[in-house]
N, C-alpha and C positions, 0 to 999 in steps of 0.2 A: 362784765365784772362779776355779776352774780354767778355766771357759769364757771368762772375761774375759782371763785370761793367754794362752790360745790365740788368741783373737780379736785382741788387740793385737799379738801376735807375727806373725800372718799379715798384718795390715795394714801392719806395719812392713816386712815382706819384699816384699810385692806392690804396696803403694800408695806407700811411701816409698823402695823399692829399697835397703833397708838389709841388711847382712849378718845372717845368722840370729842370731848371738850378740848383736849390737848390738840387734836387734829384741827378743830375749828379755830383755835387760838393761833396755831402756826399758819393756817390758811389766811387768817385776817392779817397777819404780818406781811404776807405776800401781797394782799389786796391793798394795803396801805403803803406798800413799797418800803417797809421798815427793814425787811430782810427776807431770806428764803424761808420756805415752809418748814424746813427741818435743819438739823445740824449737818456738819460736813461729813459725818460718818454714815453716808447713805450710798446706795448704788450709783454708778456713773450715769445710768439712764435717767435716774431721778434728778440728779444735778442738772443734766441737760434740759430736762423738762422744766425745772425751776427757773433756769435762765430764760426760757421761752415765756413762761407765765409772767415773770417779773417785767420783761420788756413789753409784753401785751398790756399789763396793768398800767405801766407808765403812760402808754398812749391812750388807753381807755379813760384814765383819770383826767387827762387833759381834755379829751372830748366831752366827758361828763361835766366838767367844770364850765367849759365854754358853752355847752348847751343849756346848763342851768342858769348861767348869767344872762344868756340871750333871751330865755323864756321869761325871766323875771323882769327884764328891763325893756323888752320890745313892745309891750302892750298888745300881745297877741289876742285874737278873738276866737281862738280854738283851744281845746284842751286835749290832754292825752286820754283822760277818762272823764266820765260824767256827761252831763247834758250837752256840753259844747265840744265833745269829741266828734271828729269828722266820721260820719258813717261810711261803711265800706260795701254794703249790700242792701238792696231793697229800699234805697233812699231816693229822694227827689232833689235834683240840682236846680236851684233858682238863680238865674243870672240877672243881676240888676236889683239893687236894694233900695228902690224908691218906695213911694207910697203903695204901689201895687205889689211890689216884691215883698215888703215887710208884712202886708196883710195876708198874702198868700202863704208865706212861711208860718205865720201864726195859725192860720186855718189848718195847714197840714199838721202842725204840732198838735192841735186840738183833736184831730182825727187819728192821732197816734202814728203818723207817718214820719219817718226820719227825714231830715232836711238839712241841706248845707247851702249857704248863700255865697255867691261870687259877686264881688263889687270892685270896680276899677279904682274909685276914689276913696281913699282911706278917711277923708274928711267929710264924707257924705253925711247928711243930717240924720239919716235913719240908722247909722252904724252904732252909735251908743245905745239906741233903743233895742237893736238886735242883741247886743251884749247883755242888756238887762233881762231880755226874754230868754236867754240861754240858747240863742241861735248861733251855730258855728259859722263864722264868716271867713272866707278866703279872699285876699286881695290879689287882683290880677285881671287879665282880659279873658272874658268868657269864650272868645274865639281861639284861644291858645290851645292847641291840641295836646301839648305836654301837660298843661294844667288839667284838662278834662280827663286825660289818662290817669293822672295822679288822684283825681277824685273818683276813680273807679266807675267811669261812665258806662262801660259795657254791663256792669252788674247793678246799675241803678234802675229804679222803677221808671223814671222819666227825667227829661231835662226841660226846663221852662225858661225861655228868654223873654223877659218883661221889662227891659230897660226902655228909657224914653227915646233912645236912638234906634230907629227902625233898621237902618243899615247894619248896625252892630248886632241886632237880633238875628238878622239874616246870616251874618258871618258866624254867629254861634251855631245856628242850625246847620250850615254847610260843614263846619268843623265837626259837629256831633255826628252828622251822617257819614262822614269819612271814617270816623273811629268806630262807631257802632251803627251799621246800616239799618238794623231792625229796631233801633231804640225809639221810644215814643218821644216826640218833640212837640212842645207847645210854643207857638211863636206869636208874639204881640206885634201887630202891624200898625197900631195907632190910628186906625180908620182910613188909611191910605189904600184905596182900592187898586190904584195902579201898582203899588208896591206888592200887594197881595197877588195880583195877576202875574207880575214878574217872578214872584217867589214860586208860584205854581208851575211856571215854565222851567224853573231850576230843578225842582224835585216834586214828587207827588205829595199833595196835601189832602189828607182824608176829609177834613172838615174845616170850613172857613165860616166863622160866625161873627155877627156884629154884637159885641157885648152891650153897647149902648141900647140897641134895639131890644135885647133880651131883658136888660134891667128895666127899661121903660115899659115894656109889656107887662112885667111883673107888677110894677107900681100901678099901672093903669088897671090891671085886673083886681088888685087889692082895693083901689079907690072905688071901683064899681061894685064891690061887695062879693066877688066871686071866691074869695078865700083861696088863692092859689098856693100850692105847695112848692112849685117850681115852674120856670119857663125855660124852654130849650128850643134849639133850631134843628131842622131836618132839611138839609139843602138850603134853599132860600126862604123857607117857611118857618114861622115861629109858632110854637105850640105851648099851651099852658096845662099843667097837671093840677087839677082842682082837689079840694079836700075830700070829695066823695070818690076819688079815684078815677074820674073821667078825664079824658084828654080832649081839648078843643083847640082848633086853630085860631089864632088871634085874628086872622082876616075875617072870620065869621062874625065877630063882634062889630067890626067896622062896616059890614054890609047890612047888619040888622037895623031896623028902625029904632030911633032913640026911645020911643015909648016902650018897645019890647025889651030893650036893655034895662030900662028903669024898672019894669015889672019883675024881670028876672033877678035883678039886684035885690029887690025886696024879699 
């Protein structure tokens, strides 16, 4: 509609030699389907073009009205512009808007990373919270290839499947790998080692880590007074990065004598 307004205005100025305001007024008549952009005493080619633009505006007006009514009444959780606009590049797609998903989206936002959430259940408890936090939410199956393509998965930074359904997370990973073979995929297995082993047989998994073990090691190191900055895994081993910049394997603390650990903590 805006293109037709600009086109008719330019034609009125350069083809019919009208003042800009008059050309804009005539173009607005076309846009509102009140009448043609100029009088009948115009070239035949201009009359044919006016017929085309009038018919186009008639259809565009109906589409615009239907889209506006749908957006105002459907309770969408995405926007055209602003914080809840769906990002198109360099974003992270988070599938599953439970406690883990909402915390992850919030942390990514804090780090300045664009994020979009995918949730199957529109009545999920965290959906209103996501809306209040300005997180764009798309309702649908995370394993739907059409939906992932619509969310520009090949141009995303990563996709994270963190729903409580482990099999659904695997389906998301398989669909994502089919669309973008080189895309980063983070998969939540829920502590099921057999599922993790089966997933590794389906496609290559670079790192498999136990989040509970990582979190527990961090809490234990803090309780012992080591002031950890982070804990992480390398293969099956857990390491802690301390405040002084040194890295220690957690297994070392378990093999130390209790008295040694107590002295070190002081």
